[in-house]
N, C-alpha and C positions, 0 to 999 in steps of 0.2 A: 359700721354704719352710721351716719348720723340720723338723728332724729329732727323730724319737722313739723310744724304746723303744715296741715292740709288745710288750704284755702282754696275754694271753688269759683268760679267765673264761669258764669253759662247757664243752662237751665236748672231751676231749682233741683230736679232730681234725674240727673243724666242717665244714671239705670232704666226710670221708667220712659224716657224719652227715647233713650236706644231701643227698648222692646217695642215701642210704638212705631217707631220707622222699621224696623223689621217685621212687625204685625202686617203693616201696611204694604210691604213688597212680598207676605205670603211666608217669611222666611222665619218664622218664630223657634224653629226648631234647630237653626243654624247656630245659635251663639250658645256658647260654651264657657265657663269661668274655670279657671285654676287658681286655688288660693293655697298659699303656705304662708308659715310665721318663722320667724326667729326670736333667740331673747328668751328669756325667762318666762313662765308661765302668767305671772302678774304683771308683765310690762312686754307685752310682745310686740315686733314690728311684722306687720302684715304686707304680704305682696300679693296682689290679684292681678291675673293676666287675663283680657278679654280675648276669645278667639272665635272667628266665624268663619265657618265652614272650615275650621280645623286649621286656619291661619291666622297667626297672633296678630291683632290690631293695636292693642294697649294694653298697659299697667299701669297701676297704681301701688305706690307704697304708703302706707300710713299708720298711725299706731292703732287705728281700729278698723277692722275689718270691712265695715261697711264703707267707712272713708275711702279706704284703699280703692273698694270696687267702685264706688262713684268716680274716683280719679281715673281709672280705665276706662269707663264710658265715656267719661268726657274727651278723653283722647281720643275715642273711636271717633265720637261725633265732630270733633273739630279738625281730622285728618288734613294736612294740607292737599290742596286740589279736591277738595271734596267739599259739598255740601249736606249741610243736616238731613236733607230731604232724601239723600242716597249715601248708603253704607254698602263697602264691598265689591 
């Protein structure tokens, strides 16, 4: 697995943005995260997957767990064919 620098384009905090979108829709309990890592404990590679209503919407892979979560949230927010005001 290659190690990549995780750079984010979009809202400053995609996780908060995604939570706010779902809160406006009355669906805060719909969001679940699955987190896993591979590699040595001192240098893990994290994979975080975002599920909405038990459907996978996006994932991120980064050296830091929070960066992987931010990447997953960014992918959910910017799904092709959707707007940032509507998820799912």
